[in-house]
N, C-alpha and C positions, 0 to 999 in steps of 0.2 A: 556262509551265514545270510539269512534271511534281512534284508534292509527294509523293505517295505512289505510289511504283513497284508496290508489290505490287497495287494495285487501279487503278492508271492514273489516278488522279484529277490533276486539273490545278489551280492556281491561279484557271482561269477558270471552273472546275465550282465550286470553291468560291464563289466570286463571285455565280455565276447561283445557288446554290442559297439565298444570303441575299437577294439580289435578288427570289426567287422565293417569299419569307416567312420564312428561317430567321432566327431569332434568338438562338440560342445554338451554342455547340458541337458540343451533344448533338446537334441537329436538323440542324446540316451534316453530320455523322457517318452518320447515320440516314439521310439522303437520298443522301450521295455514297460511303458505304461507307469512308471514308477513315479511315485508322489501326484497321482492325477485322482487320487480319492480324499483322503484327509489332510497329506502333506506334512505330516510329522516326521517322515524319514527326508524330507528334502536336505536337510544341512548336510547327512551322513552321505548321503548319495552323491549328493555335489562333491564333497569331498573324495570319494571313492573316483568316480567320475576325472575329478582333477588329478589324481595319482596316477590312474590310467592311461590317461593323455598325454602324459608327462613320460611316463615308463613307454609309451609305444612311440613316441617322436624321438627317444633318446636312439642314438646309433649303438647298435649291438656291439662287443664287447668280444662278440665270436669272430668279427669279420678278420679275413685275412689279407694280409697287405703286400703287395709283391716287393721284391727286395730286388 
């Protein structure tokens, strides 16, 4: 979905920025330019960023362990 209409930033673009190494709202904003014009999307974009960082930092449940 579009999060920032002014800059055409989607929730997927925010998640991709996090997957590519962004670890803060500031880094996501710099990479995507989200919330750099009118700023109405900032709260929603920050929530998506927070969720994406949390998901990125969690260990994967698909890891195989040696027995």
